[in-house]
C-alpha positions as CSV (number, residue, x, y, z in Angstrom):
1,M,2.3,23.2,4.9
2,L,5.9,22.0,4.7
3,R,6.5,18.4,3.7
4,R,8.5,16.1,6.0
5,A,11.8,14.8,4.8
6,T,11.7,12.1,2.2
7,I,13.9,9.1,3.1
8,L,15.8,8.1,-0.1
9,Y,17.9,5.4,1.6
10,Q,18.3,4.1,5.2
11,D,20.1,1.3,7.0
12,D,21.4,1.0,10.6
13,N,24.3,3.4,10.0
14,H,23.5,5.4,6.9
15,Q,20.7,7.6,5.8
16,C,20.0,9.9,2.7
17,L,17.2,12.5,3.2
18,A,15.6,14.9,0.7
19,F,13.8,18.1,1.6
20,G,11.4,19.8,-0.8
21,D,8.9,22.6,-1.0
22,L,10.6,24.6,1.7
23,V,10.4,27.9,-0.3
24,K,7.5,30.2,0.3
25,G,6.7,33.1,-2.1
26,E,8.3,33.9,-5.4
27,G,11.5,31.8,-5.1
28,I,12.1,28.8,-7.3
29,Q,11.4,25.5,-5.5
30,S,14.4,23.3,-5.1
31,N,15.5,20.1,-3.3
32,Q,18.0,20.0,-0.5
33,F,19.8,16.8,0.7
34,L,21.3,15.4,3.8
35,I,23.6,12.4,4.1
36,V,24.2,11.0,7.5
37,D,26.8,8.3,8.2
38,N,27.4,7.1,11.7
39,H,26.1,10.4,13.1
40,R,28.2,12.6,10.9
41,A,26.4,14.6,8.2
42,A,26.9,16.3,4.8
43,L,24.4,18.8,3.4
44,I,24.1,19.1,-0.4
45,D,23.1,22.4,-2.1
46,P,21.4,24.0,0.9
47,G,19.9,26.9,-1.0
48,G,19.4,30.6,-0.2
49,D,17.9,32.6,2.6
50,L,14.4,31.4,1.7
51,T,15.3,27.8,2.7
52,F,17.6,28.3,5.6
53,A,15.1,28.6,8.5
54,P,12.8,25.8,7.4
55,L,15.7,23.5,6.4
56,T,17.4,23.9,9.8
57,V,14.1,23.0,11.5
58,E,13.8,19.8,9.4
59,I,17.4,18.8,9.8
60,N,17.1,19.0,13.6
61,K,14.4,16.4,13.4
62,H,16.9,13.9,12.1
63,S,20.4,15.0,13.0
64,S,21.9,18.3,14.3
65,L,23.7,21.3,12.9
66,E,26.7,20.4,15.0
67,S,27.0,17.0,13.2
68,I,27.4,18.6,9.8
69,D,31.0,18.3,8.6
70,Y,30.5,19.4,5.0
71,I,28.3,21.6,2.9
72,F,28.6,20.5,-0.7
73,A,27.8,23.2,-3.3
74,S,27.5,21.8,-6.9
75,H,27.9,25.3,-8.3
76,Q,27.5,29.0,-7.5
77,D,23.9,29.9,-8.1
78,P,21.8,31.6,-5.4
79,D,19.5,28.6,-5.0
80,I,22.6,26.5,-4.3
81,I,24.6,28.4,-1.8
82,A,23.4,32.0,-1.2
83,S,22.7,31.0,2.5
84,L,26.4,30.5,3.0
85,P,26.8,33.3,5.7
86,K,24.2,31.7,7.9
87,W,25.7,28.2,7.6
88,L,29.1,29.6,8.5
89,M,27.7,31.2,11.6
90,K,25.4,28.4,12.8
91,S,27.6,25.4,12.0
92,S,31.3,24.5,11.9
93,A,30.9,22.8,8.5
94,R,33.5,23.3,5.7
95,V,32.2,24.3,2.3
96,I,33.2,22.1,-0.6
97,T,32.8,23.6,-4.1
98,S,34.6,24.0,-7.4
99,R,38.0,25.8,-7.2
100,L,36.6,28.2,-9.8
101,W,33.8,29.3,-7.5
102,S,35.6,29.1,-4.2
103,R,37.3,32.5,-5.0
104,F,33.9,34.1,-5.5
105,L,32.1,32.8,-2.4
106,P,33.6,35.5,-0.1
107,H,31.4,38.0,-2.0
108,L,28.4,36.4,-0.3
109,V,29.8,36.9,3.2
110,P,29.5,40.4,4.8
111,G,32.8,41.9,5.9
112,Y,31.6,42.4,9.5
113,M,31.3,38.6,9.9
114,N,35.1,38.2,9.5
115,Q,35.8,41.2,11.7
116,Q,33.5,40.3,14.6
117,S,34.0,36.6,14.7
118,G,37.6,36.2,13.5
119,M,36.3,33.8,10.8
120,D,38.9,32.8,8.3
121,L,37.0,31.8,5.1
122,K,40.2,30.3,3.7
123,Q,39.9,27.6,6.4
124,R,36.2,27.0,5.9
125,V,36.0,26.8,2.1
126,I,37.7,24.0,0.1
127,G,38.1,24.5,-3.6
128,V,38.1,21.2,-5.5
129,D,40.2,20.8,-8.6
130,D,38.4,20.0,-11.9
131,K,39.1,16.3,-11.6
132,G,37.0,16.0,-8.4
133,G,37.9,13.8,-5.4
134,S,36.5,12.2,-2.3
135,F,35.8,13.3,1.3
136,R,35.5,11.1,4.3
137,L,32.1,11.1,6.0
138,G,31.6,9.0,9.1
139,D,32.9,5.5,8.2
140,N,32.5,6.0,4.4
141,E,33.2,8.6,1.7
142,I,31.3,10.9,-0.6
143,H,32.7,11.2,-4.1
144,I,32.9,14.5,-6.0
145,I,32.1,13.8,-9.6
146,P,33.0,16.2,-12.5
147,A,30.1,17.7,-14.3
148,H,31.6,20.8,-15.8
149,F,29.7,22.8,-18.5
150,L,26.5,21.1,-17.5
151,H,24.8,24.3,-16.4
152,S,28.0,25.8,-15.0
153,V,31.6,26.0,-16.1
154,G,32.7,24.7,-12.8
155,N,30.2,22.0,-11.7
156,F,30.2,18.9,-9.5
157,H,27.8,16.1,-8.8
158,F,28.0,14.0,-5.6
159,F,27.9,10.2,-5.5
160,D,27.2,8.3,-2.3
161,P,28.6,4.8,-2.8
162,V,26.6,3.3,0.1
163,S,23.2,4.1,-1.3
164,R,24.5,4.4,-4.9
165,I,22.6,7.7,-5.2
166,L,23.9,10.4,-7.6
167,F,23.0,13.9,-6.5
168,S,23.0,15.5,-10.0
169,G,22.4,19.2,-9.4
170,D,20.6,20.7,-12.4
171,M,21.1,17.7,-14.6
172,G,17.8,15.9,-14.8
173,A,15.9,18.9,-13.3
174,S,12.2,19.2,-14.2
175,L,10.0,22.3,-13.9
176,I,6.7,20.9,-12.6
177,D,4.1,22.0,-10.1
178,D,4.2,18.7,-8.2
179,G,7.9,18.3,-7.8
180,D,7.6,15.7,-5.1
181,I,11.1,14.1,-4.8
182,G,9.5,11.1,-3.1
183,K,7.7,10.2,-6.3
184,P,10.3,9.1,-8.9
185,V,9.5,9.4,-12.6
186,T,7.3,6.6,-13.8
187,D,6.2,7.8,-17.2
188,F,9.4,9.1,-18.8
189,K,7.8,10.1,-22.1
190,A,5.2,12.2,-20.4
191,H,8.0,13.7,-18.2
192,I,10.1,15.0,-21.1
193,P,8.2,18.3,-21.7
194,S,9.0,19.4,-18.2
195,M,12.7,18.9,-18.8
196,K,13.4,19.6,-22.5
197,G,13.4,23.4,-22.6
198,F,15.4,23.7,-19.4
199,H,18.1,21.3,-20.6
200,Q,18.4,22.8,-24.1
201,R,18.9,26.2,-22.6
202,Y,21.1,25.5,-19.5
203,M,23.3,22.5,-20.7
204,T,26.3,23.7,-22.8
205,S,26.4,21.1,-25.5
206,G,25.3,17.6,-26.6
207,K,29.0,16.5,-26.3
208,A,29.2,17.4,-22.6
209,C,25.9,15.6,-22.0
210,R,27.1,12.4,-23.8
211,L,30.4,12.3,-21.9
212,W,28.5,12.8,-18.6
213,A,26.0,10.0,-19.4
214,S,28.8,7.6,-20.3
215,M,30.5,8.3,-16.9
216,V,27.2,7.8,-15.0
217,R,26.6,4.4,-16.6
218,S,29.9,3.2,-15.2
219,L,28.7,4.0,-11.7
220,N,25.8,1.6,-11.5
221,V,23.6,4.2,-9.8
222,S,20.4,3.2,-8.0
223,M,18.9,6.7,-8.3
224,I,19.6,10.0,-10.0
225,V,18.3,12.9,-7.8
226,P,18.3,16.4,-9.3
227,Q,18.0,19.7,-7.4
228,H,14.6,20.5,-9.0
229,G,11.7,18.1,-9.6
230,R,11.5,14.4,-9.5
231,A,14.2,11.7,-9.2
232,F,15.0,8.8,-11.7
233,Q,15.0,5.2,-10.5
234,G,14.9,1.8,-12.2
235,E,14.2,1.9,-15.9
236,S,13.8,5.7,-16.0
237,I,17.6,6.0,-15.3
238,N,18.5,4.4,-18.6
239,Q,15.7,6.3,-20.3
240,F,17.1,9.6,-19.1
241,L,20.7,8.8,-19.9
242,N,19.6,7.7,-23.5
243,W,17.5,10.9,-23.9
244,I,20.1,13.4,-22.6
245,S,22.8,11.7,-24.8
246,E,20.9,12.5,-27.9
247,L,19.5,15.9,-27.0
248,P,20.8,18.9,-29.0
249,C,21.4,21.7,-26.5
250,G,23.3,24.9,-25.7
251,V,25.8,25.8,-28.4
252,D,24.3,23.1,-30.7
253,L,21.3,25.3,-31.1
254,I,23.0,28.7,-31.6
255,D,21.8,30.2,-34.8
256,D,20.8,33.9,-35.0
257,T,21.2,34.6,-31.3
258,Y,23.7,37.4,-31.8
259,Y,22.3,40.5,-33.3
260,F,22.1,44.2,-32.5
261,P,18.5,44.8,-31.2
262,K,16.3,47.4,-32.9
263,I,15.9,50.3,-30.5
264,E,12.6,52.1,-30.6
265,K,12.1,55.5,-29.0
266,A,9.7,55.5,-26.1
267,A,7.7,58.6,-25.3
268,G,9.2,60.6,-22.3
269,F,12.7,59.1,-22.6
270,Y,14.1,61.2,-25.4
């Protein structure tokens, strides 16, 4: 059974919603997010084909596809933006992503879509420069925060200054069975095993993590919400920033990774 949307923040004019457990079958579970300000909406990391149908059903309970002005894609992975063709067809939203990846997104869109609909991807996809920027949403703005080399060479996180929520993509992700985004981390020490291996493999270096953590501290965030697993709130924010600042990862750990593998002959292949 699908969970209902989790309300991360709400006031009279502004709302932040999280959707989880929409994937059925073998796909990796991920979180999708919707920010609504004065009836205009932005969708963050909408996922692939496995999430499109259930996500549109849930969004229509709170807003509408017609109200979505932007789709923010933190990076290029399938669980981030593989559903791009359907969003282009079913909404008029513009897609915001790293300039590095904006050149590759057309590979996700079948050629017949351009031919039959007259769709001009150049008008729908906005490539953001490495330094980031801001986009108007309703009566407020969403800030595009650089997070390059933190899982992807062109990577952005998204900061909502009204709720002070940082949508952090794969930074802070945890691989747990009960990834209820509505239950923030309460026992940080017990939570570490669900994050450590992932971050050591997918984050490029300790230097990148330290610089990112220093930037985040300057934002005075109320919550860090990753694309997988649980969010950080209250004391767990500082605990996570301290932990990730000291974690050796990526190239820090390269040792004997590069070697020519021993090839053994298998019966029937030679």
